[in-house]
C-alpha positions as CSV (number, residue, x, y, z in Angstrom):
1,X,100.9,-65.6,-40.4
2,X,98.6,-68.4,-38.9
3,X,98.8,-69.9,-42.4
4,X,101.8,-70.0,-42.5
5,X,102.1,-71.5,-38.7
6,X,98.9,-74.2,-40.3
7,X,101.4,-74.6,-44.0
8,X,104.1,-75.5,-40.8
9,X,102.0,-78.3,-38.9
10,X,101.9,-80.0,-42.4
11,X,105.1,-80.3,-42.8
12,X,105.5,-81.7,-40.1
13,X,103.0,-84.3,-40.3
14,X,104.9,-85.4,-42.8
15,X,106.4,-89.3,-42.0
16,X,109.7,-88.3,-43.3
17,X,112.7,-88.4,-41.6
18,X,113.3,-85.5,-39.0
19,X,116.1,-84.0,-40.7
20,X,113.9,-83.9,-43.7
21,X,111.3,-81.8,-42.1
22,X,113.0,-79.7,-40.4
23,X,115.3,-78.5,-43.3
24,X,111.8,-78.1,-45.6
25,X,110.9,-76.2,-42.6
26,X,113.8,-73.8,-42.8
27,X,112.9,-73.7,-46.3
28,X,109.3,-72.2,-46.6
29,X,110.0,-69.9,-43.8
30,X,112.3,-68.5,-45.5
31,X,110.7,-68.6,-49.2
32,X,107.7,-67.3,-47.9
33,X,108.7,-64.4,-45.4
34,X,110.1,-62.2,-47.2
35,X,112.6,-60.6,-44.2
36,X,113.8,-63.7,-43.5
37,X,117.3,-64.3,-44.9
38,X,119.0,-67.3,-43.3
39,X,116.9,-69.7,-41.0
40,X,118.2,-72.6,-39.3
41,X,118.0,-74.9,-36.3
42,X,121.4,-75.4,-33.8
43,X,120.7,-77.9,-32.1
44,X,122.1,-78.8,-28.3
45,X,125.2,-81.2,-27.9
46,X,127.8,-81.7,-24.9
47,X,129.2,-80.0,-23.2
48,X,126.9,-76.7,-23.5
49,X,128.0,-76.6,-27.5
50,X,124.7,-75.4,-30.3
51,X,124.7,-77.3,-33.2
52,X,124.5,-76.6,-36.5
53,X,121.5,-78.4,-37.9
54,X,119.0,-78.1,-41.1
55,X,118.8,-74.9,-42.7
56,X,118.1,-72.6,-45.9
57,X,120.7,-69.9,-47.0
58,X,123.8,-69.2,-47.7
59,X,126.4,-71.5,-45.7
60,X,128.3,-70.3,-42.0
61,X,131.5,-71.0,-40.5
62,X,129.6,-71.2,-37.1
63,X,129.0,-74.9,-37.0
64,X,129.5,-74.7,-33.3
65,X,128.3,-72.4,-30.5
66,X,129.0,-72.4,-27.1
67,X,126.5,-71.5,-24.9
68,X,126.3,-67.8,-24.1
69,X,128.3,-67.0,-27.2
70,X,126.7,-64.3,-29.3
71,X,122.6,-64.4,-29.8
72,X,122.3,-67.7,-29.9
73,X,124.4,-69.1,-27.4
74,X,122.8,-66.4,-25.0
75,X,119.3,-67.7,-26.1
76,X,120.1,-71.5,-25.1
77,X,121.9,-70.6,-22.1
78,X,119.0,-68.1,-20.6
79,X,115.8,-70.6,-22.7
80,X,114.4,-66.2,-23.2
81,X,113.9,-65.3,-27.3
82,X,115.8,-62.7,-27.9
83,X,116.1,-59.9,-30.8
84,X,117.9,-58.0,-32.1
85,X,117.0,-55.1,-34.9
86,X,120.9,-53.9,-34.7
87,X,123.4,-56.6,-34.5
88,X,125.8,-53.7,-35.7
89,X,125.2,-52.3,-32.1
90,X,126.4,-55.6,-30.3
91,X,129.1,-56.6,-28.7
92,X,128.7,-60.2,-28.7
93,X,127.6,-60.9,-31.6
94,X,128.6,-63.6,-33.7
95,X,128.9,-62.5,-37.7
96,X,128.1,-64.9,-40.1
97,X,127.3,-62.5,-43.4
98,X,128.2,-59.1,-43.5
99,X,124.8,-58.7,-45.1
100,X,122.6,-59.5,-41.3
101,X,121.3,-57.3,-40.1
102,X,118.7,-58.5,-38.3
103,X,118.3,-61.1,-35.6
104,X,115.7,-63.4,-34.0
105,X,116.5,-66.5,-32.0
106,X,113.9,-68.3,-30.1
107,X,114.6,-71.6,-27.7
108,X,113.2,-74.8,-28.5
109,X,112.1,-76.4,-25.5
110,X,111.4,-79.8,-24.5
111,X,110.1,-80.4,-20.9
112,X,111.2,-77.3,-20.2
113,X,114.4,-77.7,-21.1
114,X,116.6,-76.1,-24.4
115,X,116.9,-78.6,-27.1
116,X,117.6,-76.7,-30.1
117,X,117.2,-73.0,-30.8
118,X,115.4,-71.2,-34.5
119,X,118.2,-68.8,-35.2
120,X,116.1,-66.1,-38.1
121,X,118.6,-63.6,-40.2
122,X,117.4,-60.3,-42.3
123,X,119.7,-58.1,-44.3
124,X,116.9,-55.7,-43.2
125,X,117.0,-54.1,-40.2
126,X,114.4,-54.5,-37.9
127,X,112.0,-56.3,-39.3
128,X,111.2,-58.6,-36.9
129,X,107.6,-57.4,-34.7
130,X,105.4,-60.2,-32.9
131,X,103.5,-61.7,-34.8
132,X,107.1,-62.9,-36.1
133,X,108.3,-63.9,-32.6
134,X,104.8,-65.3,-32.5
135,X,105.2,-67.6,-35.2
136,X,108.8,-68.6,-34.7
137,X,107.8,-69.5,-31.5
138,X,104.7,-71.6,-32.2
139,X,107.5,-72.9,-35.3
140,X,109.5,-74.0,-32.2
141,X,107.0,-75.5,-30.5
142,X,105.7,-77.8,-33.9
143,X,109.5,-78.7,-34.4
144,X,110.7,-79.7,-30.3
145,X,109.0,-83.2,-30.9
146,X,111.6,-83.5,-34.0
147,X,114.6,-82.7,-32.0
148,X,114.3,-85.0,-29.1
149,X,114.3,-84.6,-25.3
150,X,117.9,-82.8,-23.7
């Protein structure tokens, strides 16, 4: 996963608009990690809502998510990562697709505040381990300056 983080670092250093770099990053993750079926950023907007940003994967109807709603909204509200091995067991879950079996969401922080969340869905049950979480937390830290400040 170190080489993937290095590839992400190089990609984000390119002189392109932030939305292009973040979209390329989502594509990189989705293409290089077999169990990443959907990868995207939800950016914090007023009032305490997440707005769909760059992503790679099938379109989703969830373009605005209130803080506290679903996995992404809970991460935005708490500032803590969440790994959901089986989304079917979740009562507070917003289904993007019937094919999704697991989800991993990490906060993107700027000055200690959540400015976005990085959301990864998988069509495989329980695929996420500590390496996935560490990778996505590293990616979130790299992406933070491109997303902005709260």
